C-alpha positions as CSV (number, residue, x, y, z in Angstrom):
1,M,12.8,9.9,4.4
2,R,9.5,10.6,5.9
3,Y,6.1,11.8,4.8
4,L,2.7,12.9,6.2
5,T,-0.7,12.7,4.5
6,A,-3.7,15.0,5.0
7,G,-7.2,15.0,3.6
8,E,-10.7,13.5,4.0
9,S,-12.4,11.1,1.7
10,H,-14.9,13.7,0.5
11,G,-12.8,16.8,1.2
12,P,-11.4,19.1,-1.5
13,Q,-8.0,17.3,-1.9
14,L,-5.5,14.8,-0.6
15,T,-2.0,16.0,0.2
16,T,1.3,14.5,1.1
17,I,4.5,16.2,2.0
18,I,7.7,14.2,1.5
19,E,11.0,15.0,3.1
20,G,14.4,13.5,2.6
21,V,14.4,12.7,-1.2
22,P,17.9,13.4,-2.5
23,A,18.5,16.4,-4.8
24,G,19.0,15.8,-8.5
25,M,16.7,12.7,-8.8
26,P,14.6,12.8,-12.0
27,L,10.9,13.1,-11.2
28,V,7.9,14.1,-13.2
29,A,4.1,14.0,-12.5
30,E,3.7,11.0,-14.9
31,D,6.0,8.9,-12.7
32,I,3.3,9.3,-10.0
33,N,0.2,9.3,-12.2
34,V,0.9,5.9,-13.6
35,E,0.8,4.4,-10.1
36,L,-2.4,6.3,-9.2
37,Q,-4.1,4.9,-12.3
38,R,-3.0,1.4,-11.3
39,R,-4.5,1.8,-7.9
40,Q,-7.9,2.6,-9.4
41,K,-8.1,-0.5,-11.5
42,G,-9.5,-3.9,-10.5
43,H,-12.6,-6.1,-10.7
44,G,-14.9,-5.3,-7.8
45,R,-14.2,-1.6,-7.5
46,G,-17.1,0.7,-6.6
47,R,-18.6,3.8,-8.3
48,R,-16.1,6.1,-6.6
49,M,-13.4,5.0,-9.1
50,Q,-15.7,6.1,-11.9
51,I,-16.0,9.5,-10.4
52,E,-12.3,10.1,-9.4
53,K,-9.7,10.2,-12.2
54,D,-6.7,10.6,-9.9
55,T,-3.8,12.8,-11.1
56,V,-1.2,14.5,-9.1
57,E,0.1,18.1,-9.0
58,I,3.7,18.6,-7.8
59,M,3.5,21.8,-5.8
60,S,7.0,22.0,-4.5
61,G,10.4,20.3,-4.3
62,V,10.8,19.7,-8.0
63,R,12.2,22.0,-10.6
64,H,12.6,21.3,-14.4
65,G,12.1,17.5,-13.8
66,A,14.5,17.0,-10.9
67,T,14.2,17.0,-7.2
68,L,15.7,19.9,-5.2
69,G,16.4,18.2,-1.9
70,S,13.7,20.3,-0.3
71,P,10.2,19.0,0.8
72,I,8.1,17.7,-2.0
73,A,4.4,18.5,-1.8
74,L,1.9,16.4,-3.8
75,V,-1.8,17.1,-4.2
76,V,-4.6,15.0,-5.6
77,E,-7.9,16.7,-6.0
78,N,-11.2,15.0,-5.1
79,N,-13.6,15.5,-8.0
80,D,-16.5,14.5,-5.8
81,W,-15.9,17.4,-3.5
82,K,-18.3,19.6,-5.5
83,H,-21.2,17.4,-4.2
84,W,-19.9,17.6,-0.6
85,T,-19.1,21.3,-0.1
86,K,-21.7,21.9,2.6
87,I,-21.4,18.5,4.3
88,M,-17.6,18.6,4.5
89,G,-17.0,22.4,4.3
90,Q,-14.5,24.0,6.7
91,A,-16.4,27.1,7.6
92,P,-19.1,27.2,10.3
93,L,-22.6,26.3,8.9
94,E,-25.0,29.0,8.1
95,P,-28.5,28.6,9.7
96,E,-30.1,27.8,6.3
97,D,-27.6,25.0,5.7
98,E,-27.9,23.3,9.1
99,Q,-31.0,21.2,8.1
100,E,-29.2,19.9,5.0
101,V,-26.3,18.4,6.9
102,K,-28.2,17.8,10.2
103,R,-28.3,14.0,9.9
104,Q,-25.4,12.6,11.8
105,I,-23.9,9.1,11.4
106,S,-24.5,7.4,14.7
107,R,-24.5,3.8,13.7
108,P,-20.9,2.4,13.6
109,R,-20.0,-0.3,11.2
110,P,-18.5,-3.5,12.6
111,G,-14.9,-3.9,11.5
112,H,-14.4,-0.2,10.9
113,A,-12.8,2.6,12.9
114,D,-16.1,4.3,13.5
115,L,-16.9,3.5,17.1
116,N,-13.3,3.4,18.4
117,G,-12.5,6.7,16.7
118,A,-15.6,8.3,18.1
119,L,-14.8,7.2,21.6
120,K,-11.2,8.4,21.3
121,Y,-11.9,11.9,19.9
122,G,-15.4,12.5,21.3
123,H,-17.2,12.7,17.9
124,R,-21.0,12.3,18.1
125,D,-21.1,12.4,14.3
126,M,-18.9,9.5,13.1
127,R,-18.5,11.0,9.7
128,N,-15.6,12.9,11.4
129,V,-14.0,9.4,11.8
130,L,-14.9,7.6,8.6
131,E,-13.9,10.5,6.3
132,R,-10.2,10.1,7.4
133,S,-10.2,6.4,8.2
134,S,-11.0,5.6,4.6
135,A,-9.1,3.7,1.9
136,R,-9.2,7.0,-0.1
137,E,-6.2,8.1,2.0
138,T,-4.1,5.4,0.2
139,T,-4.3,7.6,-2.9
140,V,-1.5,9.8,-1.6
141,R,0.3,6.9,0.1
142,V,0.6,5.5,-3.4
143,A,1.8,8.9,-4.6
144,A,4.5,8.9,-1.9
145,G,5.3,5.3,-2.8
146,A,5.7,6.2,-6.5
147,V,8.5,8.6,-5.5
148,A,10.2,5.8,-3.6
149,K,9.7,3.4,-6.5
150,K,11.3,5.9,-8.8
151,L,14.4,6.1,-6.5
152,L,14.6,2.4,-6.3
153,A,14.3,1.9,-10.1
154,L,17.1,4.4,-10.7
155,L,19.2,2.2,-8.4
156,G,18.4,-1.0,-10.2
157,I,15.8,-2.2,-7.7
158,E,12.5,-3.4,-9.2
159,I,9.2,-4.1,-7.4
160,A,5.9,-5.8,-8.4
161,S,2.9,-7.3,-6.8
162,H,0.3,-9.9,-7.5
163,V,-2.8,-11.4,-6.0
164,I,-2.5,-15.0,-4.8
165,E,-5.9,-15.5,-3.1
166,I,-9.4,-13.8,-3.1
167,G,-12.4,-15.2,-1.2
168,G,-10.8,-18.6,-0.7
169,V,-9.8,-19.0,-4.4
170,K,-6.1,-19.6,-4.5
171,A,-3.7,-19.1,-7.4
172,T,-1.7,-22.3,-8.0
173,N,-0.2,-21.8,-11.5
174,I,2.1,-18.9,-10.6
175,N,4.8,-18.7,-13.3
176,Y,7.0,-15.8,-14.2
177,Q,10.7,-15.5,-14.9
178,S,11.3,-11.8,-14.0
179,I,9.9,-8.8,-12.3
180,A,9.1,-7.3,-15.8
181,E,7.1,-10.4,-16.8
182,L,5.2,-10.3,-13.5
183,Q,4.4,-6.7,-14.0
184,E,3.2,-7.3,-17.5
185,K,1.0,-10.2,-16.6
186,T,-0.6,-8.5,-13.6
187,E,-1.4,-5.3,-15.5
188,L,-3.4,-7.4,-18.0
189,S,-5.4,-9.2,-15.3
190,P,-8.6,-7.6,-13.8
191,V,-7.6,-9.1,-10.4
192,R,-3.8,-8.8,-10.8
193,C,-3.5,-12.6,-10.8
194,V,-1.0,-14.5,-13.0
195,D,-3.0,-17.8,-12.8
196,P,-5.6,-17.5,-15.7
197,V,-7.8,-20.2,-14.2
198,A,-7.8,-18.7,-10.7
199,E,-8.4,-15.3,-12.2
200,K,-11.8,-16.3,-13.6
201,E,-12.8,-18.0,-10.4
202,M,-11.7,-14.9,-8.4
203,M,-13.8,-12.6,-10.6
204,Q,-16.8,-14.9,-10.1
205,A,-16.3,-14.9,-6.3
206,I,-16.3,-11.1,-6.4
207,D,-19.5,-10.9,-8.5
208,D,-21.2,-13.4,-6.2
209,A,-20.2,-11.3,-3.1
210,K,-21.6,-8.2,-4.7
211,Q,-24.8,-9.8,-5.7
212,N,-25.2,-11.0,-2.1
213,G,-24.5,-7.5,-0.7
214,D,-21.3,-8.9,0.9
215,S,-17.6,-8.3,0.5
216,I,-14.5,-10.6,0.3
217,G,-10.8,-10.2,1.1
218,G,-7.6,-12.0,0.0
219,I,-3.8,-12.2,0.0
220,V,-1.4,-10.1,-2.0
221,E,2.3,-10.7,-2.6
222,V,5.0,-8.1,-3.2
223,V,8.3,-9.2,-4.8
224,V,11.4,-7.0,-5.0
225,E,14.6,-7.7,-6.9
226,G,17.9,-5.9,-6.8
227,M,18.1,-4.8,-3.1
228,P,21.8,-4.9,-1.9
229,S,22.5,-7.3,0.9
230,G,23.1,-5.9,4.4
231,V,20.5,-3.1,4.3
232,G,18.8,-2.7,7.7
233,S,20.4,-3.7,11.0
234,Y,20.4,-6.4,13.6
235,V,21.6,-4.1,16.5
236,H,18.2,-2.8,17.7
237,Y,14.6,-4.0,17.3
238,D,13.5,-0.7,15.7
239,R,16.3,-0.8,13.0
240,K,15.3,-4.2,11.6
241,L,14.1,-3.7,8.1
242,D,11.8,-6.6,7.9
243,A,10.0,-5.3,11.0
244,K,9.5,-1.9,9.3
245,V,8.2,-3.6,6.2
246,A,5.8,-5.7,8.3
247,S,4.6,-2.6,10.1
248,A,4.0,-0.8,6.7
249,I,2.0,-3.7,5.4
250,V,-0.3,-4.0,8.4
251,S,-0.8,-0.2,8.4
252,I,-2.7,-0.4,5.1
253,N,-6.5,-0.2,5.6
254,A,-8.0,-3.6,6.3
255,F,-4.7,-5.5,6.4
256,K,-4.5,-7.9,9.3
257,G,-1.5,-10.1,8.7
258,V,1.9,-10.3,7.1
259,E,4.5,-13.0,6.3
260,F,7.9,-13.3,4.5
261,G,9.1,-16.1,2.3
262,I,7.4,-19.4,3.4
263,G,6.0,-17.4,6.4
264,F,3.9,-19.4,8.8
265,E,4.7,-22.6,7.0
266,A,8.1,-22.4,8.8
267,A,6.3,-23.4,12.0
268,R,5.5,-26.8,10.4
269,K,9.0,-27.6,8.9
270,P,12.4,-28.6,10.4
271,G,15.2,-26.1,10.3
272,S,16.9,-28.0,7.4
273,E,13.8,-27.1,5.3
274,V,13.6,-23.5,6.4
275,H,17.0,-21.9,6.3
276,D,18.7,-20.9,3.1
277,E,22.1,-22.4,2.3
278,I,24.8,-19.9,1.5
279,I,26.8,-20.3,-1.8
280,W,29.4,-18.2,-3.6
281,N,30.7,-17.7,-7.1
282,Q,33.2,-15.4,-8.7
283,E,30.6,-13.5,-10.8
284,E,27.9,-12.9,-8.1
285,G,29.7,-13.3,-4.8
286,Y,27.4,-14.5,-2.0
287,S,23.9,-15.8,-2.6
288,R,21.5,-18.4,-1.3
289,R,20.5,-21.7,-2.7
290,T,16.9,-21.1,-1.8
291,N,14.9,-18.1,-0.6
292,R,12.6,-19.5,2.0
293,L,13.1,-16.6,4.4
294,G,12.0,-14.1,1.8
295,G,15.1,-12.0,1.4
296,F,15.7,-11.2,5.1
297,E,18.0,-12.6,7.8
298,G,18.6,-10.9,11.1
299,G,16.6,-7.8,10.1
300,M,18.7,-7.2,7.1
301,T,18.4,-7.9,3.4
302,T,20.3,-11.0,2.0
303,G,20.4,-9.8,-1.6
304,Q,17.9,-12.4,-2.6
305,P,14.4,-11.3,-3.8
306,I,12.3,-9.9,-1.1
307,V,9.0,-11.7,-0.9
308,V,6.3,-10.4,1.5
309,R,2.6,-11.2,1.7
310,G,-0.2,-9.3,3.3
311,V,-3.7,-10.5,4.3
312,M,-6.6,-8.1,3.6
313,K,-9.9,-8.7,5.4
314,P,-13.2,-8.1,3.6
315,I,-14.2,-4.4,3.5
316,P,-16.5,-3.7,6.5
317,T,-19.1,-1.6,4.6
318,L,-21.8,-4.1,3.5
319,Y,-24.9,-3.5,1.5
320,K,-26.5,-6.1,3.8
321,P,-25.1,-4.5,6.9
322,L,-24.4,-6.3,10.2
323,Q,-26.1,-5.4,13.4
324,S,-24.7,-2.4,15.3
325,V,-25.9,-0.1,18.1
326,D,-26.9,3.5,17.6
327,I,-24.7,5.6,19.9
328,E,-27.5,8.1,20.5
329,T,-30.4,5.8,21.4
330,K,-28.4,2.7,22.3
331,E,-30.9,0.8,20.3
332,P,-29.8,-2.1,17.9
333,F,-29.8,-1.1,14.3
334,S,-28.2,-2.2,11.0
335,A,-24.9,-0.4,10.5
336,S,-24.6,2.7,8.3
337,I,-23.9,2.2,4.6
338,E,-21.2,4.2,2.7
339,R,-20.4,3.8,-1.0
340,S,-17.9,1.0,-1.2
341,D,-16.2,-1.8,-3.1
342,S,-17.2,-5.5,-2.9
343,C,-13.5,-6.4,-3.2
344,A,-10.4,-4.1,-3.2
345,V,-7.7,-6.7,-3.1
346,P,-6.3,-6.0,-6.6
347,A,-6.0,-2.3,-5.7
348,A,-4.6,-3.1,-2.3
349,A,-1.7,-5.0,-4.1
350,V,-0.6,-1.7,-5.6
351,V,-0.9,0.0,-2.2
352,A,1.3,-2.7,-0.7
353,E,3.9,-2.2,-3.4
354,S,4.1,1.5,-2.4
355,A,4.3,0.7,1.3
356,V,7.1,-1.8,0.8
357,A,8.9,0.6,-1.7
358,W,8.8,3.4,0.8
359,E,10.4,1.4,3.6
360,L,13.2,0.0,1.3
361,A,14.0,3.5,-0.1
362,S,14.0,5.0,3.4
363,A,16.4,2.3,4.6
364,I,18.8,3.0,1.6
365,I,18.6,6.8,2.4
366,E,19.4,6.1,6.0
367,Q,22.4,3.8,5.2
368,F,24.1,5.8,2.4
369,Y,25.0,9.4,1.8
370,A,21.8,10.8,0.4
371,D,21.9,14.6,-0.1
372,R,22.7,14.2,-3.8
373,F,21.2,11.4,-5.9
374,D,24.4,11.1,-8.1
375,K,26.5,10.5,-5.0
376,L,23.9,8.0,-3.6
377,A,23.9,6.0,-6.8
378,E,27.7,6.0,-6.8
379,Q,27.8,4.7,-3.2
380,V,25.3,2.0,-3.8
381,R,27.4,0.8,-6.8
382,E,30.5,0.8,-4.7
383,Y,28.8,-1.1,-1.9
384,R,27.5,-3.8,-4.3
385,E,31.0,-4.3,-5.6
386,Y,32.4,-4.4,-2.0
387,A,29.8,-7.1,-1.0
388,R,30.6,-9.1,-4.1
389,E,34.3,-9.2,-3.3
390,F,34.0,-9.5,0.5
C-alpha cells in the first residue's frame, strides 16, 4: 500500500489518495470520521480546532460500503478557507488585491521548516513553506491511517495509544488489562493519560505554558496486539518492519525520537535483563516470557504486543517568540507568530497510532495475497495456525 497527501493548512481542502487496499473490505466514512474527531481533541489545542470540524468525503475507490481495489481518494475540506481565498488563492492576483496580501512572512521561526524550506525552494515569502509544513497535514495522514486501522481490526489486530509524559510530568500509575480498556480510559482523558494523578498535573503544565506564551512537548506510546509473528524481514535493511515503524514515527511533525520496548534503557542493562525468553504451549504455540524488545526481533514481529514510543518536541510557534533574522533586511527580529497550540501531544498520540497502523497494514499487504480482502483474511488465519503448530 502507499498514499500521497496534498493540501495547504489554509487551502481549500486536504486530500489523500490511497493505493493497494484489497477489494471487498468494508469501509464507510464514519470509520474515518471517528479518527478525525479523536485527532481534534486534547487539552491545549488552539482555536483552529474550534473552527474546523473535520469530516471526510470518500471520492473514489469505495462502492456500497466496500472497497473496489482501485485507488481511494479522501477529501477533508478546510472550513477556514473562506477567510483565506485571496491570501491562498491559486489564480494570479488582481492589482486591487495585491495590497491586501502584500505582506510577506520573512521572519523564520526557530525549530520550524521556514528557513530551510525557503532556502531549498527559493521562497522569499515563507508562507509558501509553513502552509505545507504544518500539523494540519496530519489530518489526512490520520484519514489514511483510519483505513489501515480498519483493515487491521478486521484481521483481529487492535491498536491504541496513550500519553506517558508531558512537560516533564510522567505517568507512573499505568494500569490496563486490554487494548479495549486502554482505548476506553484514554478517550475519557483530556490528555489521553491513564494515570489520573499525572493527568491533572499534565493539564496544569499545559495551562502554565499557555499563560507564559510558551509550549511544551512530551512522549506518546502506541500499543498493538494481535500482529502475527514473522511479519517483516531480516534479509535487507529496508525490509525491517521496526525500521519502517521508526521512520513513520519520526516523520510526524515535531517528533524527534523513537524507541521500542524498554528502548534506550537497554543500554544500561545486561543482556539477561534485555532479551525475551522463548516459551511454548499447546494452545498458543511460541511466545515470550517478557516483552522488553517491544514485539520485534531481527526486524520482524514476534507475536507479542508491539510497544513503540515517540518523543514530540514543543511546538515551535510561541506567543513569546524567540529571536530570528529577517531574511530581507538581515536584521534581528522576533520570529513570526502563527495561530498554534500550546501542547499537541494528546492529538499527536492519535497521529502516531495512524502512522504505526499504516506501516503494519502495509507489511501485511506485502507479505500475503492482497487483491481480495476475503482471501487476505483467509491467508492470515492459515498463517497464524501454521505458526502455532510450527
